[in-house]
C-alpha positions in Angstrom: -5.0 -6.0 5.8 -7.7 -7.0 3.4 -9.8 -10.0 2.2 -10.1 -11.4 -1.3 -12.3 -9.3 -3.6 -15.8 -10.7 -3.8 -14.5 -14.0 -2.3 -17.9 -14.7 -0.7 -21.4 -13.2 -0.9 -23.8 -13.6 2.0 -27.6 -13.4 2.0 -29.4 -10.1 1.9 -26.6 -8.4 -0.1 -23.9 -8.8 2.5 -20.4 -9.5 1.0 -16.7 -9.7 1.7 -14.6 -7.3 -0.4 -11.0 -6.0 -0.7 -10.6 -2.7 1.2 -8.1 0.1 1.2 -7.9 0.3 5.0 -4.5 0.7 6.7 -3.5 0.4 10.3 -0.9 1.9 12.5 2.0 -0.6 12.9 4.2 -1.1 15.9 7.5 -2.9 15.3 8.9 -5.1 18.1 12.3 -6.7 18.3 11.8 -8.9 21.4 8.0 -9.3 21.4 7.7 -8.6 25.1 5.0 -6.7 26.9 7.6 -4.4 28.5 9.0 -3.5 25.0 5.4 -2.7 23.8 4.7 -0.6 26.9 7.8 1.5 26.3 6.7 2.3 22.7 3.1 3.0 23.8 4.3 5.3 26.5 6.6 7.2 24.1 4.4 7.4 21.0 0.8 6.8 21.9 0.4 8.4 25.3 1.6 11.9 24.3 -0.8 11.8 21.3 -3.8 10.1 22.9 -6.4 12.3 21.0 -5.0 11.0 17.7 -4.7 7.3 18.4 -7.6 6.8 20.9 -9.9 3.9 19.9 -7.9 3.0 16.8 -6.7 -0.4 15.7 -3.0 -1.3 15.6 -0.9 -4.1 14.2 2.3 -5.4 15.7 5.2 -6.3 13.3 7.1 -9.3 14.7 9.3 -9.9 11.7 12.4 -9.3 13.9 11.2 -11.4 16.8 13.1 -14.7 16.9 10.9 -16.8 19.1 7.2 -16.4 18.4 6.3 -19.2 20.9 7.3 -16.8 23.7 5.0 -14.0 22.5 2.1 -13.5 24.9 -0.6 -12.2 22.5 -3.3 -11.8 25.2 -1.0 -9.8 27.4 -0.1 -7.6 24.4 -3.8 -7.0 23.7 -4.4 -6.0 27.3 -1.5 -3.6 27.3 -2.8 -1.9 24.2 -6.2 -1.5 25.8 -4.6 0.4 28.7 -3.6 3.0 26.1 -7.0 3.0 24.4 -5.7 1.3 21.2 -6.8 -2.2 20.0 -4.5 -4.9 18.8 -6.1 -6.8 15.8 -3.2 -9.1 14.9 0.5 -9.7 14.1 2.2 -8.9 10.8 5.6 -9.6 9.3 5.0 -13.4 9.0 6.7 -14.5 5.8 7.4 -18.2 6.3 4.9 -21.0 6.7 6.7 -22.3 9.8 6.3 -19.0 11.6 2.7 -18.7 10.4 1.9 -22.2 11.7 3.2 -21.2 15.2 0.6 -18.4 15.4 -2.2 -20.4 13.7 -1.8 -23.2 16.2 -2.1 -20.6 19.0 -5.2 -19.0 17.4 -3.3 -15.7 16.9 -4.6 -13.6 14.0 -2.1 -12.9 11.2 -2.4 -9.6 9.3 -0.9 -9.1 5.9 1.5 -12.1 6.1 1.9 -12.4 2.3 3.1 -8.9 1.7 6.0 -10.0 -0.6 4.1 -12.4 -2.7 3.5 -9.6 -5.3 7.3 -9.3 -5.7 7.6 -12.8 -7.0 4.7 -12.3 -9.3 6.1 -9.1 -10.9 9.7 -10.3 -11.4 10.2 -11.8 -14.8 12.0 -15.0 -15.5 15.5 -14.8 -17.1 15.4 -14.9 -20.9 16.6 -18.2 -22.3 17.6 -19.0 -25.9 17.8 -22.6 -27.0 20.4 -23.5 -29.6 21.7 -26.7 -31.1 25.4 -27.6 -31.9 26.8 -30.6 -33.6 29.4 -32.6 -31.7 31.3 -35.7 -33.2 32.1 -38.1 -30.4 32.7 -40.0 -32.9 29.0 -40.1 -33.8 27.1 -37.0 -34.8 24.7 -36.0 -32.1 22.7 -32.9 -31.5 23.2 -31.4 -28.0 20.7 -28.8 -26.8 22.0 -26.1 -24.4 20.7 -23.0 -22.8 22.2 -19.5 -23.0 21.1 -16.8 -20.5 20.9 -13.4 -22.0 22.4 -10.8 -19.7 21.0 -7.4 -20.2 23.1 -4.2 -19.4 22.5 -2.0 -16.4 19.0 -0.5 -16.7 19.3 3.3 -16.8 16.2 5.5 -16.3 16.7 9.2 -17.3 13.4 10.6 -16.2 11.2 11.1 -13.2 9.3 7.9 -12.2 5.7 9.0 -12.0 3.0 8.1 -9.5 1.8 4.5 -10.1 4.7 3.7 -12.5 6.6 0.4 -12.2 10.3 0.1 -13.1 11.4 -3.5 -13.2 15.0 -4.7 -13.7 14.9 -8.5 -13.5 18.4 -10.1 -13.3 20.0 -6.6 -13.1 20.6 -3.3 -11.2 18.8 -0.1 -12.0 20.0 3.5 -12.0 17.5 6.4 -12.0 18.5 10.0 -12.8 15.3 11.6 -11.5 12.7 11.5 -8.7 10.6 8.5 -7.7 7.1 9.7 -6.9 4.8 8.4 -4.2 3.0 5.1 -5.2 5.7 4.5 -7.8 7.6 1.2 -7.5 11.1 0.2 -8.4 12.0 -3.5 -8.4 15.5 -4.9 -9.2 17.1 -8.3 -8.5 20.4 -6.5 -7.7 21.0 -2.8 -6.7 18.9 0.3 -7.0 20.6 3.7 -7.3 18.6 6.9 -7.3 20.0 10.3 -8.0 16.9 12.3 -6.9 14.1 12.3 -4.4 12.6 9.0 -3.2 8.9 9.1 -2.1 7.8 5.7 -3.4 8.7 2.0 -2.9 12.0 0.3 -3.7 12.7 -3.4 -3.7 16.4 -4.4 -4.2 17.8 -7.9 -4.3 14.3 -9.2 -5.1 13.8 -13.0 -5.7 13.8 -13.8 -9.5 11.2 -16.5 -9.0 9.5 -18.5 -6.3 12.5 -20.9 -6.0 15.1 -18.2 -5.1 15.6 -16.2 -2.0 17.0 -13.0 -3.5 20.4 -11.3 -3.5 21.3 -10.4 0.1 24.3 -8.3 -0.9 22.2 -5.8 -2.8 22.1 -2.2 -1.7 19.9 0.9 -2.2 21.4 4.4 -2.7 19.4 7.7 -2.6 20.8 11.1 -3.3 18.0 13.5 -2.5 14.9 13.8 -0.3 14.7 10.5 1.6 11.0 9.8 2.2 10.2 6.3 1.0 6.9 4.6 1.8 8.7 1.2 1.8 12.2 -0.2 1.4 13.1 -3.8 0.9 16.3 -5.8 0.4 16.1 -9.6 -0.2 12.6 -9.8 1.3 13.5 -7.8 4.5 11.6 -4.5 4.6 10.7 -1.4 6.5 7.7 0.8 6.0 7.4 4.6 6.4 5.9 4.1 9.8 8.8 1.8 10.8 11.3 4.4 9.8 9.5 7.3 11.5 9.5 5.4 14.7 13.2 4.5 14.6 15.1 7.2 16.5 18.4 6.3 14.7 16.9 7.5 11.4 16.0 11.0 12.5 19.0 12.4 10.5 17.9 10.5 7.3 14.2 10.2 7.0 12.4 13.2 5.7 15.7 14.8 5.1 17.8 15.8 2.0 20.7 13.5 2.2 22.9 10.9 0.5 22.2 7.5 2.1 23.2 3.9 1.4 21.0 1.1 2.7 22.3 -2.5 3.0 21.2 -5.7 4.6 22.8 -6.9 7.9 21.4 -10.3 8.6 17.6 -9.6 8.7 17.9 -5.9 9.5 18.2 -3.0 7.1 21.3 -0.8 7.8 21.3 2.9 7.0 24.5 4.9 6.4 25.0 8.5 5.4 27.6 9.0 2.7 
């Protein structure tokens, strides 16, 4: 959704800079024109004065076969409803990115989860030496991973604050404010309102894929801006557009979120 800050400066003072723009996102499961038309008819057509002449992005993270996506047809269908498709998002593997690049289809925000890997800390390691007679005396180095206890936070997580629990789960007795972020390599449990971002089962480093059996629990107002488990995520726009979440999103509830394949599963408790 943005270009690298000051990555290039042109003549006469022109430049390319990082921006704070955001776009309306439409999530597709099949990637077909018919599926897009149904969403446009249900969401855009009744609110034409709001969406008219605005850019949109299509999230294809749940579409299995990108080679079957007819991007030009999707663009034309959007134009019929006076919105303009600027690219596809949700592309988080090089293989899927190459499919779109080879077809000259623009990719928007395909590196969304790179920041997770950067913010997770590596496991702490202590090197020790022991002496072993076999029958000669040799020194054998070995590594011991230090396992920290469950991270417990007993206060409200303020706007812009980061709670990081590498190699562990985190429990929060308080509210998580908007723009706050909670990252854990295992589970995230919140006894309070959730308005910010939560990343559970996050990869510990660039060589791991994350913990797919992680879960998120929220006991309070459920209004997150983003939820992710093991790299699979949904934004606030995604949740608002999902009819099955009407009893959960923007509601006071007790909800447990797990990962079913590549899809987040929501359940009231």
